[in-house]
C-alpha positions in Angstrom: 243.3 152.3 72.9 240.2 151.3 70.9 240.9 147.6 71.6 241.2 148.4 75.3 237.8 150.1 75.4 236.2 147.2 73.6 237.1 145.0 76.6 233.8 144.2 78.4 235.1 145.4 81.8 236.8 148.6 80.5 233.6 150.7 80.7 232.6 149.7 84.2 236.2 150.1 85.4 236.3 153.6 84.0 233.0 154.3 85.7 234.4 153.1 89.0 237.5 155.3 88.7 235.3 158.4 87.8 233.0 157.6 90.7 236.0 157.3 93.2 237.3 160.6 91.8 234.0 162.4 92.3 233.5 161.0 95.8 237.0 162.2 96.7 236.2 165.7 95.6 232.8 165.7 97.3 233.8 164.2 100.6 237.1 164.6 102.5 236.4 161.4 104.4 236.2 159.2 101.3 239.9 158.9 100.3 241.2 157.6 103.6 242.7 154.2 104.4 240.1 153.5 107.1 237.3 154.2 104.6 239.1 152.2 101.9 239.1 149.1 104.1 235.5 149.8 105.2 234.3 149.8 101.6 236.2 146.5 100.9 234.8 144.9 104.1 231.2 145.9 103.2 231.6 144.9 99.5 233.0 141.5 100.5 229.5 140.2 101.4 228.1 141.3 98.1 231.0 139.9 96.2 230.4 136.4 97.6 226.7 136.6 96.6 227.5 138.2 93.2 230.0 135.5 92.2 227.2 132.9 92.6 224.7 135.2 90.9 227.1 135.5 87.9 227.1 131.7 87.4 223.3 131.7 87.5 222.9 134.6 85.1 225.5 133.2 82.7 223.2 130.2 82.2 220.3 132.6 81.5 218.7 132.2 84.9 218.1 134.4 87.9 218.2 133.8 91.7 216.0 135.9 93.9 216.5 133.7 97.0 220.1 134.7 97.8 219.2 137.2 100.5 216.9 134.8 102.3 219.4 131.9 102.0 222.0 134.2 103.5 219.6 135.0 106.5 218.7 131.3 107.1 222.3 130.1 106.8 223.5 132.8 109.2 220.7 132.0 111.7 221.5 128.3 111.7 225.2 129.0 112.3 224.4 131.5 115.0 221.9 129.2 116.7 224.2 126.2 116.8 227.1 128.4 118.1 224.9 130.0 120.8 223.2 126.9 122.2 224.1 123.8 120.2 221.2 121.3 120.2 219.7 118.9 122.7 219.0 115.2 122.2 215.9 114.9 124.4 215.7 111.1 124.0 219.2 110.7 125.4 219.0 113.7 127.8 222.2 115.0 126.2 223.4 118.5 125.1 225.6 118.6 122.1 227.8 121.7 121.6 229.0 122.6 118.1 232.4 124.1 117.3 232.8 127.1 115.0 233.8 125.0 112.0 230.8 122.7 112.7 228.5 125.8 112.6 230.0 126.9 109.3 229.6 123.5 107.8 226.0 123.4 108.9 225.4 126.9 107.3 227.1 125.8 104.0 224.9 122.6 104.0 221.8 124.7 104.4 222.9 126.9 101.5 223.6 123.9 99.3 220.2 122.3 100.1 218.3 125.5 99.3 220.4 126.2 96.2 220.0 122.6 95.0 216.2 122.8 95.6 216.2 125.9 93.3 218.1 123.8 90.7 215.7 120.9 90.9 212.7 123.2 90.5 214.3 124.8 87.4 215.6 121.6 85.8 213.3 118.8 86.8 210.0 120.6 87.1 210.8 123.3 84.5 209.6 126.1 86.8 210.9 129.5 85.4 213.9 130.6 87.5 212.2 133.8 88.5 209.2 132.0 90.0 211.2 129.1 91.5 213.7 131.3 93.3 210.9 133.7 94.4 209.1 130.8 96.1 212.3 129.6 97.8 213.0 133.2 98.9 209.7 133.3 100.7 210.2 129.8 102.2 213.7 130.6 103.4 212.6 133.9 105.0 209.7 132.2 106.7 212.0 129.5 108.1 214.4 132.1 109.3 211.6 133.8 111.3 210.4 130.5 112.7 213.9 129.5 113.7 214.8 132.8 115.4 211.3 133.6 116.7 211.7 137.0 115.1 214.5 137.9 117.5 218.3 138.2 116.9 220.6 135.5 118.1 223.6 137.1 119.8 226.8 136.4 121.8 228.4 133.9 119.4 232.1 134.2 120.3 234.7 131.8 119.2 235.9 132.0 115.6 233.1 134.3 114.5 234.8 137.3 116.0 238.0 136.7 114.0 236.1 136.0 110.8 233.9 139.1 111.1 236.3 141.7 112.6 239.8 140.2 112.5 242.7 141.2 110.4 245.4 139.2 108.6 248.5 140.8 107.1 246.9 144.2 107.4 243.7 143.2 105.5 240.3 142.4 107.1 239.4 138.7 107.1 236.1 139.1 105.1 238.2 140.7 102.3 240.6 137.7 102.2 237.7 135.3 102.0 236.2 137.2 99.1 239.5 137.3 97.3 239.9 133.5 97.7 236.4 133.0 96.3 237.0 135.4 93.4 240.3 133.7 92.5 238.9 130.2 92.7 235.8 130.9 90.5 237.7 133.1 88.0 240.0 130.0 87.5 237.0 127.7 87.5 235.2 129.6 84.8 238.2 130.1 82.5 240.2 126.9 82.9 237.7 124.1 83.5 235.3 122.2 81.2 232.3 123.0 83.4 233.0 126.7 83.2 232.9 126.6 79.4 229.7 124.5 79.6 228.1 127.3 81.7 228.9 129.9 79.0 227.7 127.4 76.3 224.3 126.9 78.0 223.7 130.6 78.4 224.7 131.2 74.8 222.4 128.6 73.3 220.9 125.9 75.6 219.5 123.9 72.7 222.9 123.8 70.9 224.6 122.9 74.2 222.2 120.0 74.7 222.7 118.7 71.1 226.5 118.9 71.6 226.4 116.4 74.4 226.4 118.8 77.4 224.3 117.5 80.4 222.5 120.8 80.7 220.3 119.9 83.7 223.3 118.6 85.7 225.3 121.8 85.0 222.4 124.1 85.9 221.7 122.1 89.1 225.4 122.6 90.0 225.2 126.3 89.3 222.2 126.9 91.6 223.8 124.8 94.3 227.0 126.8 94.2 225.0 130.0 94.3 223.3 128.7 97.5 226.7 127.8 99.1 228.2 131.2 98.3 225.1 132.9 99.8 225.7 130.8 102.9 229.3 132.1 103.0 228.0 135.6 102.9 225.6 134.7 105.7 228.5 133.6 107.9 230.3 136.8 107.1 227.3 139.0 108.0 226.6 137.0 111.2 230.2 137.1 112.2 230.6 140.8 111.6 227.5 141.7 113.7 228.2 139.0 116.2 224.5 138.2 115.8 222.0 136.7 113.4 219.3 139.1 112.4 215.9 137.7 111.2 215.7 140.4 108.5 219.3 140.0 107.3 219.9 140.0 103.6 216.9 142.1 102.6 217.5 143.6 99.2 220.8 141.8 98.8 219.6 140.0 95.7 219.1 143.4 94.0 222.7 144.5 94.8 224.0 141.2 93.5 222.1 141.4 90.2 223.1 145.0 89.8 226.8 144.1 90.3 226.6 141.4 87.7 224.8 143.5 85.1 227.0 146.6 85.7 230.0 144.3 85.3 229.1 143.6 81.8 227.0 140.4 82.0 223.9 139.9 79.9 220.7 139.0 81.6 219.9 136.6 78.8 223.0 134.6 79.6 226.2 133.6 77.8 228.2 136.8 78.4 229.9 138.1 81.5 232.9 137.4 83.7 233.9 137.1 87.4 236.3 140.1 87.1 233.5 142.2 85.6 231.3 141.3 88.5 234.0 142.3 90.9 234.1 145.8 89.3 230.3 146.0 89.4 230.3 145.1 93.1 232.9 147.7 93.8 230.8 150.3 92.0 227.8 149.4 94.2 230.0 149.5 97.3 231.5 152.9 96.5 228.1 154.2 95.6 226.6 153.0 98.9 229.5 154.3 100.9 229.7 157.7 99.1 225.9 158.3 99.6 226.2 157.7 103.3 229.3 160.0 103.6 227.4 162.7 101.7 224.5 162.3 104.2 222.0 161.4 101.4 218.6 160.2 102.8 218.3 156.3 102.8 215.1 156.8 100.7 217.0 158.7 98.0 219.7 156.1 98.1 217.2 153.5 97.0 216.0 155.7 94.2 219.5 156.3 93.0 220.5 152.6 93.1 217.3 151.8 91.2 218.3 154.2 88.4 221.8 152.8 88.3 220.3 149.3 87.8 218.0 150.5 85.0 220.9 152.3 83.3 223.0 149.2 83.4 220.2 147.1 81.8 219.5 149.7 79.1 223.2 149.8 78.3 223.2 146.0 78.0 220.3 146.2 75.5 222.1 148.8 73.4 225.3 146.8 73.4 223.5 143.8 72.0 222.2 146.0 69.1 
């Protein structure tokens, strides 16, 4: 029993079970199948972002741009799906398929994530400052692209991705499960996954042992951008529109999920499965507060205290 409790994800898992039990007692609508899938569907977006955030935090970095990358990627996908683009020189209109729109969104996420990585590795800008700048740039580009108005009526594959079901499970949940499984394997069974842990544990030692630290860090930020773009596609598909203010505050939920899941903000400690538990805690908390008709303003206060509590516990665990 003692060994079980020493597992890094044991405490967050117990907290999740206790929270579910409390919400079941407090609200008769919580423990229903419809609400269960609703929680999973809502959490799937945060899971995609949080997996990328886990990689970044494991290297000792942080990424504040994920919400804005989500918004810009979703807007690009929606814009291409809605109206394609016109080649004025050839007087030609080019329509884009659903998969082409998704590829364009992923490319946008990769470019922005890679830009974060270049700022951190080549120009030695602190991750907080670098990603804060990219966050502002991406949000501004989203406003410019959309004109401050939502892009609607997407149709095609977006409807199935956002609201469709497969084998009795919502499609966003399937996408999140595939991402979780792929990156759990990646972190545990590949050389690069071990390098990520090594860099977060001691970057100087990792460099002296022959690890190409800059290359790995660049890859990590690029992957975080791509996963944010996946989340942007899910949000856009679910709403059947791209909102200019999409993704606001999502970076805080992602950081909270990673830290609650047992990761250290100084890097080197954490896991994908721990992040999954942390994201589920955030999802259950959000859902439960809504069911209990708690004011949105108080919801922000409560979530802030949860994040602080997780960080304080992380500090005490180090001691």
